Structure formats: structure tokens, C-alpha cells
C-alpha positions as CSV (number, residue, x, y, z in Angstrom):
1,M,135.6,56.2,29.7
2,A,138.6,55.8,27.4
3,N,141.1,53.0,27.7
4,S,144.8,54.0,27.4
5,Y,145.9,51.1,25.2
6,A,149.4,52.6,24.8
7,S,150.4,51.5,28.3
8,W,149.1,47.9,27.9
9,S,151.3,44.9,27.3
10,V,151.1,43.1,24.0
11,D,149.6,40.0,25.8
12,K,146.9,42.2,27.4
13,L,146.2,43.8,24.1
14,N,145.8,40.5,22.3
15,K,143.4,39.3,25.1
16,E,141.4,42.4,24.6
17,I,141.3,41.8,20.8
18,Q,140.0,38.3,21.4
19,K,137.3,39.5,23.7
20,I,136.2,42.1,21.2
21,Q,136.2,39.6,18.3
22,K,134.0,37.3,20.4
23,I,131.6,40.1,21.1
24,I,131.5,41.0,17.4
25,Q,130.8,37.3,16.4
26,T,128.0,37.0,19.0
27,R,126.4,40.2,17.8
28,E,126.7,39.3,14.2
29,S,125.2,35.9,14.9
30,R,122.3,37.4,16.8
31,D,121.7,40.0,14.1
32,K,121.7,37.3,11.4
33,K,119.1,35.2,13.4
34,A,116.9,38.3,13.9
35,T,117.1,39.2,10.2
36,L,116.3,35.6,9.1
37,A,113.3,35.6,11.5
38,K,112.1,38.9,9.8
39,L,112.5,37.4,6.4
40,V,110.6,34.2,7.3
41,S,107.8,36.4,8.7
42,V,107.6,38.6,5.6
43,A,107.6,35.5,3.3
44,R,104.8,33.8,5.4
45,K,102.7,36.9,5.4
46,S,102.9,36.9,1.6
47,G,101.9,33.2,1.5
48,F,105.3,31.6,0.9
49,E,107.9,29.7,2.8
50,L,111.3,31.4,2.6
51,H,112.9,28.5,0.9
52,E,110.4,28.8,-1.9
53,L,111.6,32.3,-2.6
54,V,115.3,32.0,-2.2
55,D,117.9,30.0,-4.1
56,A,121.6,30.7,-4.6
57,E,121.1,32.1,-8.1
58,S,118.3,34.5,-7.1
59,V,120.3,35.8,-4.1
60,K,123.3,36.4,-6.3
61,K,121.2,38.3,-8.8
62,A,119.5,40.3,-6.1
63,S,122.8,41.2,-4.4
64,T,124.3,42.4,-7.7
65,A,121.1,44.1,-9.0
66,G,121.8,47.7,-10.1
67,T,125.5,47.3,-10.4
68,A,126.9,47.8,-13.8
69,P,129.0,45.0,-15.3
70,T,132.7,45.7,-15.4
71,A,134.0,46.4,-18.9
72,G,135.5,43.4,-20.6
73,T,133.8,40.8,-18.3
74,K,131.8,38.0,-19.7
75,S,128.1,37.8,-18.8
76,K,128.4,34.1,-17.7
77,K,131.1,32.8,-15.5
78,R,132.0,29.2,-15.3
79,G,132.0,27.4,-12.0
80,K,135.1,25.8,-10.6
81,V,136.1,22.5,-12.1
82,A,138.1,19.7,-10.6
83,P,141.5,19.1,-12.0
84,K,141.7,16.5,-14.8
85,Y,145.4,16.2,-15.4
86,R,148.4,15.9,-13.0
87,N,152.0,16.7,-13.7
88,P,153.9,13.4,-13.3
89,A,157.1,15.2,-12.4
90,N,155.4,17.4,-9.7
91,G,152.2,16.0,-8.2
92,T,151.1,19.4,-6.9
93,E,150.7,20.8,-10.4
94,T,147.4,20.1,-12.0
95,W,145.3,21.4,-14.9
96,T,141.5,21.3,-15.4
97,G,141.8,21.0,-19.2
98,R,140.3,24.5,-19.6
99,G,142.0,27.6,-20.6
100,R,145.7,28.0,-21.5
101,Q,147.8,24.9,-21.2
102,P,150.4,25.1,-18.4
103,L,154.0,24.9,-19.4
104,W,154.4,21.4,-18.1
105,V,151.5,20.3,-20.3
106,K,153.0,22.0,-23.4
107,A,156.4,20.4,-22.6
108,L,154.8,17.0,-22.3
109,V,152.9,17.2,-25.6
110,D,155.9,18.7,-27.4
111,S,158.1,15.8,-26.2
112,G,155.6,13.3,-27.7
113,G,153.7,12.5,-24.6
114,S,149.9,12.3,-24.4
115,L,147.4,13.9,-22.1
116,D,145.9,10.5,-21.7
117,D,149.0,9.5,-19.8
118,V,148.5,12.1,-17.1
119,I,144.7,11.9,-16.5
120,I,144.0,11.9,-12.8
121,G,142.5,8.6,-11.9
122,G,143.0,7.2,-15.3
């Protein structure tokens, strides 16, 4: 039984999309719960609790196991760092203090300013 979507109004199509997305979310949720239950069962049969076997780092390693590193990438990546400096002229511009200095930092330092003057919370 095929639907002839070509004759449907945009409003009706959008409602159909919403219904389909809700079905997909429900099925994904159900599948995740079933998979989790299987994992818990396997872990318990082996004498462990799932949380004893799984941590974020081991999951990351397992999910990337067997994939070759991309040429030119570093083996260790740094985590995200909160901004340390804020541009006094534009509060939306910040810098963590890592990597290349933004132009506003370079201009500040070149004009005799100090990074100590633009530390966030300082």
C-alpha cells in the first residue's frame, strides 16, 4: 500500500513527518533499552556489574578499535577548556589561553595592554 505524497498538502506532509519521527524515537528508545538489558545480562553472567566494565574512556577506545588514525593527527586530544580571557571591546569574543592568539589579544598586547587586565573573573 503506497502513499501518494505528491498530492498531499505541505501541512499534511509535515504532520506525517512528525508522526514518523515519533515512531523512530520510540523504536530507538525501545531498542536501546533492550540492548542495555542484554549487556547487563552478559556482564552478570560473567560475574560483573555493567558499570564495572564500562567507563567513557573504554567505550571510546572500543568504538574506535580497528580504525586507523588519520595522518597528521595527534594521538592525544585535549578536552575543552573554559575561556580564560574576554575581549573588553566585544564581550562575545573569548580565548582559552591555548593555541594561537586571536587578533584582539595580539592587538591588546601590542598596544601595551596586559592579559591580566582581561582575565575573566579577575
